[in-house]
ROVEX-856012 format. One line per field, with one value per residue (C-alpha): residue number from 1; chain; x, y, z. Coordinates in steps of 0.1 Angstrom, whole numbers. Each point is the difference from the previous one (the first is absolute). Layout:
// residues N
resi <- NUM|...
chain <- A|...
xx <- X|...
yy <- Y|...
zz <- Z|...
//
This chain:
// residues 318
resi <- 1|2|3|4|5|6|7|8|9|10|11|12|13|14|15|16|17|18|19|20|21|22|23|24|25|26|27|28|29|30|31|32|33|34|35|36|37|38|39|40|41|42|43|44|45|46|47|48|49|50|51|52|53|54|55|56|57|58|59|60|61|62|63|64|65|66|67|68|69|70|71|72|73|74|75|76|77|78|79|80|81|82|83|84|85|86|87|88|89|90|91|92|93|94|95|96|97|98|99|100|101|102|103|104|105|106|107|108|109|110|111|112|113|114|115|116|117|118|119|120|121|122|123|124|125|126|127|128|129|130|131|132|133|134|135|136|137|138|139|140|141|142|143|144|145|146|147|148|149|150|151|152|153|154|155|156|157|158|159|160|161|162|163|164|165|166|167|168|169|170|171|172|173|174|175|176|177|178|179|180|181|182|183|184|185|186|187|188|189|190|191|192|193|194|195|196|197|198|199|200|201|202|203|204|205|206|207|208|209|210|211|212|213|214|215|216|217|218|219|220|221|222|223|224|225|226|227|228|229|230|231|232|233|234|235|236|237|238|239|240|241|242|243|244|245|246|247|248|249|250|251|252|253|254|255|256|257|258|259|260|261|262|263|264|265|266|267|268|269|270|271|272|273|274|275|276|277|278|279|280|281|282|283|284|285|286|287|288|289|290|291|292|293|294|295|296|297|298|299|300|301|302|303|304|305|306|307|308|309|310|311|312|313|314|315|316|317|318
chain <- A|A|A|A|A|A|A|A|A|A|A|A|A|A|A|A|A|A|A|A|A|A|A|A|A|A|A|A|A|A|A|A|A|A|A|A|A|A|A|A|A|A|A|A|A|A|A|A|A|A|A|A|A|A|A|A|A|A|A|A|A|A|A|A|A|A|A|A|A|A|A|A|A|A|A|A|A|A|A|A|A|A|A|A|A|A|A|A|A|A|A|A|A|A|A|A|A|A|A|A|A|A|A|A|A|A|A|A|A|A|A|A|A|A|A|A|A|A|A|A|A|A|A|A|A|A|A|A|A|A|A|A|A|A|A|A|A|A|A|A|A|A|A|A|A|A|A|A|A|A|A|A|A|A|A|A|A|A|A|A|A|A|A|A|A|A|A|A|A|A|A|A|A|A|A|A|A|A|A|A|A|A|A|A|A|A|A|A|A|A|A|A|A|A|A|A|A|A|A|A|A|A|A|A|A|A|A|A|A|A|A|A|A|A|A|A|A|A|A|A|A|A|A|A|A|A|A|A|A|A|A|A|A|A|A|A|A|A|A|A|A|A|A|A|A|A|A|A|A|A|A|A|A|A|A|A|A|A|A|A|A|A|A|A|A|A|A|A|A|A|A|A|A|A|A|A|A|A|A|A|A|A|A|A|A|A|A|A|A|A|A|A|A|A|A|A|A|A|A|A|A|A|A|A|A|A|A|A|A|A|A|A|A|A|A|A|A|A
xx <- 22|16|-32|1|38|-10|-24|25|26|-19|-13|33|17|-12|22|32|33|17|33|5|9|-30|1|-7|-36|-1|-15|-25|18|10|-8|24|32|22|10|-31|-30|-34|-25|-20|-31|14|16|-21|15|-6|-37|-6|14|-18|-35|3|10|-31|-22|13|0|-37|-10|21|-18|-35|4|13|28|-3|-7|-8|27|-6|28|-11|-31|-10|-28|-30|3|-29|4|1|-2|29|16|-16|8|-11|-10|20|-22|6|9|-14|28|-10|31|-7|10|-12|-25|17|-11|22|28|-16|-6|-38|-6|16|-15|-28|-17|-10|-20|-21|22|-7|34|1|-33|13|33|-21|-26|25|12|-21|11|-29|15|18|24|3|31|-8|22|-17|0|-18|-33|-32|-10|27|-4|-37|7|22|-21|-32|21|12|-37|-11|26|-15|24|-25|19|27|27|17|34|4|32|-9|-5|17|34|-15|8|32|31|25|33|29|32|18|31|-19|-18|22|-2|-38|-6|22|-25|-29|9|-13|22|22|-6|33|16|-1|-26|13|8|-26|20|-13|-7|19|31|30|17|-27|9|-15|-35|-13|-15|32|18|-29|-3|37|1|-37|-14|-34|4|-28|-23|6|-6|-33|-8|9|-24|-28|-33|-17|11|-17|23|31|-9|-3|29|19|-20|6|30|25|1|2|29|20|-7|14|32|6|-11|32|-14|-6|-37|1|12|-27|-29|16|2|-37|-9|18|-18|-35|10|-4|31|-9|-37|-23|-23|-32|-34|-27|-36|-22|-32|-28|-9|-34|-25|-24|21|9|9|35|4|27|8|19|33|-1|34|-1|14|-34|-24|11|-14|-35|8|12|-31|-22|21|-6|-38|7|-21|9|9|-7|26|-8
yy <- -140|34|7|-35|7|29|-21|-29|22|14|-36|-15|22|-23|-22|10|4|31|-14|26|37|22|40|13|17|36|0|26|31|-1|-39|-29|24|-3|-31|8|8|4|-25|1|7|31|16|25|1|-40|4|30|-22|-31|17|19|-31|-19|26|-1|-37|2|23|-22|-34|18|8|-34|-15|-2|-38|3|-2|27|-9|5|21|38|-1|23|27|12|36|12|-36|-11|-33|-29|-37|-24|-34|-28|-19|-19|22|9|20|19|17|20|-34|-31|-12|-23|-17|-8|4|-21|11|2|19|28|37|3|-32|-23|-29|22|-11|-36|-13|26|-13|-35|8|21|-25|-26|29|1|35|23|32|6|28|19|16|22|21|35|-4|-34|4|-4|-29|-22|12|-8|-33|-10|9|-18|-29|3|3|-30|-19|8|26|28|24|21|23|23|13|37|24|24|36|12|-8|-13|13|-18|21|-17|-9|25|-10|-29|-21|-28|20|-12|-36|1|20|-26|-26|20|5|-27|-29|2|-33|4|-8|-32|0|9|-32|-4|-12|-22|22|-27|-2|14|11|22|37|25|9|39|-10|-15|33|22|-20|-10|15|-6|-34|-6|-37|-11|28|-9|-35|7|25|-27|-26|25|-16|32|33|16|-19|7|37|1|-17|27|30|-12|-22|18|32|-21|-21|32|17|-32|4|35|11|-11|0|27|7|10|-33|-17|22|-8|-36|0|22|-28|-28|16|5|40|1|-22|4|32|4|-21|-5|-24|3|-27|-7|-30|-9|-13|-5|29|29|33|2|8|6|19|-3|-33|22|20|-2|-15|35|16|-30|-8|35|-15|-32|18|24|-32|-18|33|-8|-33|-21|-28|12|-16|4|4
zz <- -52|15|18|16|11|20|22|-1|14|27|13|-7|27|29|14|-20|17|-14|-10|-29|6|-7|2|33|3|10|37|10|12|34|6|2|4|28|25|21|-22|18|-2|-32|20|16|-28|-13|-35|-4|15|-25|-28|6|7|-32|-18|14|-12|-35|-1|10|-29|-23|8|1|-36|-7|-20|-41|-2|-35|-27|-25|-24|-36|8|8|24|-5|28|24|6|38|13|23|1|20|5|-27|13|-19|-26|-31|-27|-35|-17|-31|-16|-35|-17|21|27|25|32|27|-26|-27|-33|-7|-30|-21|1|-13|15|-30|18|21|32|-2|9|26|15|0|19|24|7|12|26|32|12|9|-14|-35|-2|-36|-6|-34|-23|-4|-38|-2|-17|20|-22|13|36|-3|-15|25|29|-14|-2|36|11|-23|22|33|6|1|24|-18|14|-25|9|-6|3|30|-9|31|15|32|37|4|-8|-23|21|3|-17|17|-3|-18|-27|-29|6|4|-31|-19|13|-7|-37|-26|-6|-29|-23|-15|34|20|29|32|21|30|29|28|33|18|-24|22|-33|-13|-2|25|-9|1|35|12|-7|14|31|6|33|12|1|-15|-8|20|-11|-35|6|14|-30|-25|16|9|-12|-15|-15|28|27|-22|0|38|7|-23|16|36|-2|-20|19|33|-11|-14|33|18|-18|6|-35|-13|-35|-27|3|-36|-12|22|-18|-33|4|9|-28|-21|18|-6|-36|-1|-21|-28|-4|1|30|-6|10|-8|-9|2|-16|-3|-33|-9|-27|13|14|-8|-37|-11|-38|-12|-38|-8|-11|31|19|36|11|-11|5|36|10|-6|18|30|-1|0|29|23|-3|20|-23|-24|-35|-37|-27|-37
//
């Protein structure tokens, strides 16, 4: 729920009248002060700040957002591999105790019915790919049974989610005025407390969101509306990389750039999940054999899967 609030907060800033006071962001040094500020396009400090922001956003979007929820699992790690985008797909989630598909319980761990219930659920889903999110401690026998069930249900292309072995190219944002608020949103929800209220973006009485505060003096409503209605992730990324620096320059950089970076960092869920990447494999009856011992934990067994995937040929799990 808290992860969803971050996205809702960003999209929700479009069209809101700022009728409640919010902390003034710190403008870029030398920008926006005095009664006759230079146009943003001619102000060297603003041009430099937005150019650097655009480059940082390009790195962030290239590495992709963490679209995969990992609450309750610790992913196996791929050493020396940087984060990369993972395409959305139906998710088989295997924690140390249970197997779920799209949030529905399929089986306990270890799988006792050879994955029959999972196979039935997958057969009703017509997606061409399936994303496996597997805890590092899960035994190979459970992973293999689940993958075999998926292949039997015509989901023969599997993408496994891994934790990236390196942090990636994008540097974490520097300290900002919105760190505390976004840190609280990134923490797991406390089940003993009521769930935070999800406000209607058009409700005139809703409190200011983080974006409202960050962009109080810099109109970005039109841009965020376009981002929120983008057809694809690539379209959204392009609007962010090209449109956000342009909008900030147009308002004379009357924002705290660090807060903008922290907001985007949260939107791409880099503060609530480990940097990730996916490894895709095709599963077939006759392929490169992957045969770890049944009790081998996924953290070790996955190495054989990755090695086989690098050959570019289908694999057979046993």
